[in-house]
C-alpha positions, 0 to 999 in steps of 0.5 A: 479480447486483448487487454490494453495496458493501463497507465501507472498499472503493471500487470507483472509487478509482484509485491515487494513483501507483505509489510511497508518496506520503509517501516520494516527498514526502520524508517519512522516509528515502524508501524502501519495501520493499513497497506497499499501496494504501487500498481506500477512497481509493486512497492508495498507502503503504509496508508496515509492514516499511518504515521509515516504515510509511506505509500504516498511518499513513494507515489510522489518521489518516483512518480508512480500514481497509482495504487491498490489496497493491500488489505484482505477483501479490498480491490480498489485502486486509487489515482493520486493525480486525480484523487479518484478511486476506481476498479482495475485489472487483477495484479499478480498474487498475492492480492493482499497481506496475509490474513494472519497478519494483524492490522495495525502491524507489526504487533511487537512495534504498535504502541498502546496509544496507536489510535491517537497517533493516526493521521485523520 
């Protein structure tokens, strides 16, 4: 059976890394709670609970509406324009951040009061 393309999802885009690109490059406080993967280009950004919310900022700035969790054991997708979660196709590996990578991360950047700094 032939697979049809899904708008906003590329089954060839590999993840841009194992951490939030902007946090690692010095944009914002430099740490995240969880990671999200752009389903169209593979950009890895931090979740909306994280201080900088880079994954959603990426979706808004470049018009890529679909993201996938980049956390171990999670396989959900989220569509920003409809605000709906759904199950989608398998994307190229890796499927998540490395298991040995903590959350929040990176460990040397996470402040002691990190729980108070999350967006709710």
